[in-house]
Biopython code that builds the backbone (N, CA, C, O; Angstrom):
import numpy as np
from Bio.PDB.StructureBuilder import StructureBuilder

atoms = [
    (1, "MET", "N", (116.289, 102.359, 67.663)),
    (1, "MET", "CA", (114.978, 101.810, 68.235)),
    (1, "MET", "C", (113.945, 102.476, 67.187)),
    (1, "MET", "O", (114.021, 103.650, 66.825)),
    (2, "ALA", "N", (113.107, 101.687, 66.814)),
    (2, "ALA", "CA", (112.053, 101.996, 65.906)),
    (2, "ALA", "C", (110.871, 102.812, 66.611)),
    (2, "ALA", "O", (110.631, 102.664, 67.809)),
    (3, "ILE", "N", (110.146, 103.686, 65.788)),
    (3, "ILE", "CA", (108.982, 104.447, 66.350)),
    (3, "ILE", "C", (107.803, 103.858, 65.836)),
    (3, "ILE", "O", (107.696, 103.694, 64.621)),
    (4, "ARG", "N", (106.787, 103.475, 66.719)),
    (4, "ARG", "CA", (105.588, 103.023, 66.259)),
    (4, "ARG", "C", (104.432, 103.952, 66.057)),
    (4, "ARG", "O", (103.987, 104.428, 67.101)),
    (5, "ARG", "N", (103.890, 104.288, 65.023)),
    (5, "ARG", "CA", (103.119, 105.338, 64.654)),
    (5, "ARG", "C", (101.697, 104.599, 64.651)),
    (5, "ARG", "O", (101.519, 103.519, 64.085)),
    (6, "TYR", "N", (100.651, 105.340, 65.384)),
    (6, "TYR", "CA", (99.352, 104.976, 65.251)),
    (6, "TYR", "C", (98.322, 105.603, 64.171)),
    (6, "TYR", "O", (98.408, 106.777, 63.809)),
    (7, "LYS", "N", (97.413, 104.773, 63.728)),
    (7, "LYS", "CA", (96.608, 105.460, 62.720)),
    (7, "LYS", "C", (95.569, 106.410, 63.445)),
    (7, "LYS", "O", (95.359, 106.244, 64.646)),
    (8, "PRO", "N", (95.002, 107.272, 62.830)),
    (8, "PRO", "CA", (94.376, 108.350, 63.152)),
    (8, "PRO", "C", (92.868, 107.955, 63.657)),
    (8, "PRO", "O", (91.954, 108.637, 63.192)),
    (9, "THR", "N", (92.564, 106.986, 64.502)),
    (9, "THR", "CA", (91.220, 106.564, 65.014)),
    (9, "THR", "C", (90.530, 107.655, 65.708)),
    (9, "THR", "O", (89.304, 107.741, 65.639)),
    (10, "SER", "N", (91.186, 108.436, 66.328)),
    (10, "SER", "CA", (90.276, 109.546, 67.068)),
    (10, "SER", "C", (91.318, 110.838, 66.958)),
    (10, "SER", "O", (92.460, 110.739, 66.509)),
    (11, "PRO", "N", (90.761, 111.976, 67.412)),
    (11, "PRO", "CA", (91.754, 113.202, 67.328)),
    (11, "PRO", "C", (92.928, 113.039, 68.298)),
    (11, "PRO", "O", (94.027, 113.497, 67.989)),
    (12, "GLY", "N", (92.738, 112.409, 69.447)),
    (12, "GLY", "CA", (93.815, 112.350, 70.049)),
    (12, "GLY", "C", (95.036, 111.275, 69.645)),
    (12, "GLY", "O", (96.212, 111.364, 69.995)),
    (13, "ARG", "N", (94.488, 110.331, 68.888)),
    (13, "ARG", "CA", (95.416, 109.513, 68.389)),
    (13, "ARG", "C", (96.268, 109.890, 67.252)),
    (13, "ARG", "O", (97.373, 109.416, 66.989)),
    (14, "ARG", "N", (95.595, 110.844, 66.575)),
    (14, "ARG", "CA", (96.308, 111.462, 65.284)),
    (14, "ARG", "C", (97.588, 112.138, 65.544)),
    (14, "ARG", "O", (97.643, 113.126, 66.276)),
    (15, "GLY", "N", (98.556, 111.664, 65.002)),
    (15, "GLY", "CA", (100.123, 112.046, 65.454)),
    (15, "GLY", "C", (100.867, 111.459, 66.527)),
    (15, "GLY", "O", (101.970, 111.820, 66.937)),
    (16, "ALA", "N", (100.108, 110.457, 66.967)),
    (16, "ALA", "CA", (100.702, 109.959, 68.215)),
    (16, "ALA", "C", (101.836, 108.844, 67.815)),
    (16, "ALA", "O", (101.715, 108.053, 66.879)),
    (17, "SER", "N", (102.868, 108.922, 68.629)),
    (17, "SER", "CA", (103.788, 107.739, 68.318)),
    (17, "SER", "C", (104.531, 107.599, 69.750)),
    (17, "SER", "O", (104.685, 108.387, 70.683)),
    (18, "VAL", "N", (104.957, 106.156, 69.510)),
    (18, "VAL", "CA", (105.630, 105.718, 70.954)),
    (18, "VAL", "C", (106.778, 104.960, 70.419)),
    (18, "VAL", "O", (106.794, 104.540, 69.262)),
    (19, "ALA", "N", (107.875, 104.761, 71.384)),
    (19, "ALA", "CA", (108.905, 103.903, 71.067)),
    (19, "ALA", "C", (108.559, 102.560, 71.020)),
    (19, "ALA", "O", (107.661, 102.135, 71.747)),
    (20, "ASP", "N", (109.302, 101.676, 70.076)),
    (20, "ASP", "CA", (108.964, 100.332, 69.993)),
    (20, "ASP", "C", (110.079, 99.577, 70.380)),
    (20, "ASP", "O", (111.127, 99.542, 69.735)),
    (21, "PHE", "N", (109.831, 98.868, 71.607)),
    (21, "PHE", "CA", (110.851, 98.145, 72.174)),
    (21, "PHE", "C", (111.091, 96.716, 71.750)),
    (21, "PHE", "O", (111.514, 95.946, 72.613)),
    (22, "ALA", "N", (110.870, 96.257, 70.502)),
    (22, "ALA", "CA", (110.815, 95.052, 70.202)),
    (22, "ALA", "C", (112.245, 94.647, 70.093)),
    (22, "ALA", "O", (112.515, 93.506, 70.465)),
    (23, "GLU", "N", (113.192, 95.395, 69.645)),
    (23, "GLU", "CA", (114.700, 95.061, 69.764)),
    (23, "GLU", "C", (115.302, 94.595, 71.095)),
    (23, "GLU", "O", (116.232, 93.790, 71.147)),
    (24, "ILE", "N", (114.697, 95.171, 72.211)),
    (24, "ILE", "CA", (115.303, 94.985, 73.552)),
    (24, "ILE", "C", (114.393, 93.998, 74.380)),
    (24, "ILE", "O", (114.524, 93.797, 75.587)),
    (25, "THR", "N", (113.556, 93.477, 73.651)),
    (25, "THR", "CA", (112.361, 92.731, 74.218)),
    (25, "THR", "C", (112.451, 91.228, 73.956)),
    (25, "THR", "O", (112.457, 90.912, 72.766)),
    (26, "ARG", "N", (112.525, 90.220, 74.884)),
    (26, "ARG", "CA", (112.660, 88.935, 74.525)),
    (26, "ARG", "C", (111.351, 88.411, 74.253)),
    (26, "ARG", "O", (110.378, 88.978, 74.750)),
    (27, "THR", "N", (111.182, 87.230, 73.403)),
    (27, "THR", "CA", (109.889, 86.782, 72.942)),
    (27, "THR", "C", (109.530, 85.675, 74.077)),
    (27, "THR", "O", (108.366, 85.489, 74.433)),
    (28, "THR", "N", (110.480, 85.054, 74.541)),
    (28, "THR", "CA", (110.280, 83.894, 75.660)),
    (28, "THR", "C", (110.782, 84.479, 77.028)),
    (28, "THR", "O", (111.811, 85.145, 77.146)),
    (29, "PRO", "N", (109.985, 84.171, 77.975)),
    (29, "PRO", "CA", (110.244, 84.699, 79.522)),
    (29, "PRO", "C", (111.621, 83.956, 79.993)),
    (29, "PRO", "O", (112.014, 82.934, 79.430)),
    (30, "GLU", "N", (112.220, 84.486, 80.935)),
    (30, "GLU", "CA", (113.410, 83.926, 81.668)),
    (30, "GLU", "C", (112.999, 82.700, 82.301)),
    (30, "GLU", "O", (112.096, 82.712, 83.139)),
    (31, "LYS", "N", (113.592, 81.645, 81.965)),
    (31, "LYS", "CA", (113.430, 80.472, 82.493)),
    (31, "LYS", "C", (113.311, 80.252, 84.073)),
    (31, "LYS", "O", (112.374, 79.635, 84.579)),
    (32, "THR", "N", (114.278, 80.778, 84.739)),
    (32, "THR", "CA", (114.479, 80.776, 85.982)),
    (32, "THR", "C", (113.317, 81.596, 86.964)),
    (32, "THR", "O", (113.160, 81.488, 88.180)),
    (33, "LEU", "N", (112.614, 82.394, 86.048)),
    (33, "LEU", "CA", (111.707, 83.328, 86.773)),
    (33, "LEU", "C", (110.272, 82.592, 86.576)),
    (33, "LEU", "O", (109.274, 83.018, 87.158)),
    (34, "VAL", "N", (110.227, 81.384, 85.660)),
    (34, "VAL", "CA", (108.855, 80.878, 85.310)),
    (34, "VAL", "C", (108.525, 79.759, 86.133)),
    (34, "VAL", "O", (109.407, 78.900, 86.129)),
    (35, "ARG", "N", (107.543, 79.508, 86.825)),
    (35, "ARG", "CA", (107.094, 78.135, 87.500)),
    (35, "ARG", "C", (105.652, 77.779, 87.255)),
    (35, "ARG", "O", (104.838, 78.695, 87.137)),
    (36, "PRO", "N", (105.303, 76.632, 87.176)),
    (36, "PRO", "CA", (104.020, 76.262, 86.759)),
    (36, "PRO", "C", (102.916, 76.587, 87.744)),
    (36, "PRO", "O", (103.185, 76.571, 88.945)),
    (37, "LEU", "N", (101.688, 76.882, 87.326)),
    (37, "LEU", "CA", (100.570, 77.170, 88.161)),
    (37, "LEU", "C", (99.955, 75.948, 88.527)),
    (37, "LEU", "O", (99.633, 75.110, 87.685)),
    (38, "PRO", "N", (99.750, 75.786, 89.924)),
    (38, "PRO", "CA", (99.052, 74.320, 90.178)),
    (38, "PRO", "C", (97.681, 74.370, 89.990)),
    (38, "PRO", "O", (97.100, 75.376, 90.396)),
    (39, "ARG", "N", (96.941, 73.342, 89.367)),
    (39, "ARG", "CA", (95.694, 73.279, 89.193)),
    (39, "ARG", "C", (95.022, 73.016, 90.327)),
    (39, "ARG", "O", (95.385, 72.028, 90.965)),
    (40, "LYS", "N", (93.904, 73.829, 90.834)),
    (40, "LYS", "CA", (93.362, 73.456, 92.138)),
    (40, "LYS", "C", (91.909, 72.986, 92.060)),
    (40, "LYS", "O", (91.297, 72.643, 93.071)),
    (41, "GLY", "N", (91.374, 72.978, 90.843)),
    (41, "GLY", "CA", (89.994, 72.303, 90.836)),
    (41, "GLY", "C", (88.956, 72.635, 91.691)),
    (41, "GLY", "O", (88.073, 71.863, 92.064)),
    (42, "GLY", "N", (89.111, 74.093, 92.069)),
    (42, "GLY", "CA", (87.978, 74.743, 92.793)),
    (42, "GLY", "C", (88.181, 74.339, 94.276)),
    (42, "GLY", "O", (87.168, 74.275, 94.973)),
    (43, "ARG", "N", (89.273, 74.088, 94.779)),
    (43, "ARG", "CA", (89.385, 73.857, 96.020)),
    (43, "ARG", "C", (90.479, 74.837, 96.735)),
    (43, "ARG", "O", (91.476, 75.284, 96.168)),
    (44, "ASN", "N", (90.107, 75.081, 98.072)),
    (44, "ASN", "CA", (90.969, 76.043, 98.883)),
    (44, "ASN", "C", (92.066, 75.255, 99.532)),
    (44, "ASN", "O", (92.326, 74.090, 99.232)),
    (45, "SER", "N", (92.687, 75.951, 100.429)),
    (45, "SER", "CA", (93.859, 75.313, 101.150)),
    (45, "SER", "C", (93.592, 74.327, 101.949)),
    (45, "SER", "O", (94.517, 73.567, 102.233)),
    (46, "SER", "N", (92.273, 74.099, 102.505)),
    (46, "SER", "CA", (91.789, 72.925, 103.241)),
    (46, "SER", "C", (91.490, 71.761, 102.545)),
    (46, "SER", "O", (91.350, 70.670, 103.098)),
    (47, "GLY", "N", (91.369, 71.986, 101.143)),
    (47, "GLY", "CA", (90.936, 71.062, 100.246)),
    (47, "GLY", "C", (89.513, 70.744, 99.919)),
    (47, "GLY", "O", (89.178, 69.746, 99.281)),
    (48, "ARG", "N", (88.645, 71.703, 100.419)),
    (48, "ARG", "CA", (87.332, 71.727, 100.393)),
    (48, "ARG", "C", (86.889, 72.564, 98.975)),
    (48, "ARG", "O", (87.375, 73.638, 98.621)),
    (49, "ILE", "N", (85.933, 71.857, 98.323)),
    (49, "ILE", "CA", (85.271, 72.484, 97.238)),
    (49, "ILE", "C", (84.661, 74.121, 97.439)),
    (49, "ILE", "O", (83.590, 74.357, 97.998)),
    (50, "THR", "N", (85.362, 74.935, 96.996)),
    (50, "THR", "CA", (84.710, 76.398, 97.337)),
    (50, "THR", "C", (84.197, 76.950, 96.117)),
    (50, "THR", "O", (83.468, 77.926, 96.290)),
    (51, "THR", "N", (84.381, 76.588, 94.920)),
    (51, "THR", "CA", (84.048, 77.107, 93.662)),
    (51, "THR", "C", (83.214, 76.172, 93.152)),
    (51, "THR", "O", (83.573, 74.995, 93.144)),
    (52, "ARG", "N", (81.987, 76.552, 92.655)),
    (52, "ARG", "CA", (81.033, 75.703, 91.813)),
    (52, "ARG", "C", (81.382, 75.500, 90.420)),
    (52, "ARG", "O", (81.950, 76.399, 89.800)),
    (53, "HIS", "N", (81.092, 74.405, 89.883)),
    (53, "HIS", "CA", (81.293, 73.937, 88.678)),
    (53, "HIS", "C", (82.636, 73.886, 88.067)),
    (53, "HIS", "O", (82.890, 74.094, 86.880)),
    (54, "GLN", "N", (83.445, 73.595, 88.978)),
    (54, "GLN", "CA", (85.136, 73.325, 88.647)),
    (54, "GLN", "C", (85.571, 72.087, 89.180)),
    (54, "GLN", "O", (85.199, 71.606, 90.250)),
    (55, "GLY", "N", (86.458, 71.546, 88.301)),
    (55, "GLY", "CA", (87.032, 70.216, 88.708)),
    (55, "GLY", "C", (86.151, 69.231, 88.521)),
    (55, "GLY", "O", (84.968, 69.511, 88.328)),
    (56, "GLY", "N", (86.615, 67.859, 88.553)),
    (56, "GLY", "CA", (86.026, 66.659, 88.133)),
    (56, "GLY", "C", (86.057, 65.976, 86.899)),
    (56, "GLY", "O", (86.463, 64.817, 86.819)),
    (57, "GLY", "N", (85.589, 66.728, 85.779)),
    (57, "GLY", "CA", (85.544, 66.023, 84.532)),
    (57, "GLY", "C", (86.140, 67.037, 83.432)),
    (57, "GLY", "O", (86.811, 68.026, 83.725)),
    (58, "HIS", "N", (85.809, 66.662, 82.168)),
    (58, "HIS", "CA", (86.384, 67.414, 81.063)),
    (58, "HIS", "C", (86.000, 68.803, 81.164)),
    (58, "HIS", "O", (84.848, 68.952, 81.570)),
    (59, "LYS", "N", (86.592, 69.782, 80.927)),
    (59, "LYS", "CA", (86.236, 71.250, 80.814)),
    (59, "LYS", "C", (84.941, 71.355, 79.631)),
    (59, "LYS", "O", (85.048, 70.796, 78.540)),
    (60, "ARG", "N", (84.067, 71.924, 79.912)),
    (60, "ARG", "CA", (82.913, 72.365, 78.919)),
    (60, "ARG", "C", (82.723, 73.568, 78.721)),
    (60, "ARG", "O", (81.832, 73.934, 77.954)),
]
sb = StructureBuilder()
sb.init_structure("model")
sb.init_model(0)
sb.init_chain("A")
sb.init_seg("    ")
for serial, (resi, resn, name, xyz) in enumerate(atoms, 1):
    if name == "N":
        sb.init_residue(resn, " ", resi, " ")
    sb.init_atom(name, np.array(xyz, "f"), 0.0, 1.0, " ", f" {name:<3s}", serial, name[0])
structure = sb.get_structure()
């Protein structure tokens, strides 16, 4: 596992290093754990508009 070193942007960062988890980290999430977020359009569970300026037309 590689070690990521930081550039000395402050006295506390100088000499700081941390483990790089790129070798054991996946780039894409696990498919079974992902589900789409529903578009609400500013409406609550009753279906009433509760947030102004959302929903209706093209996003501006």
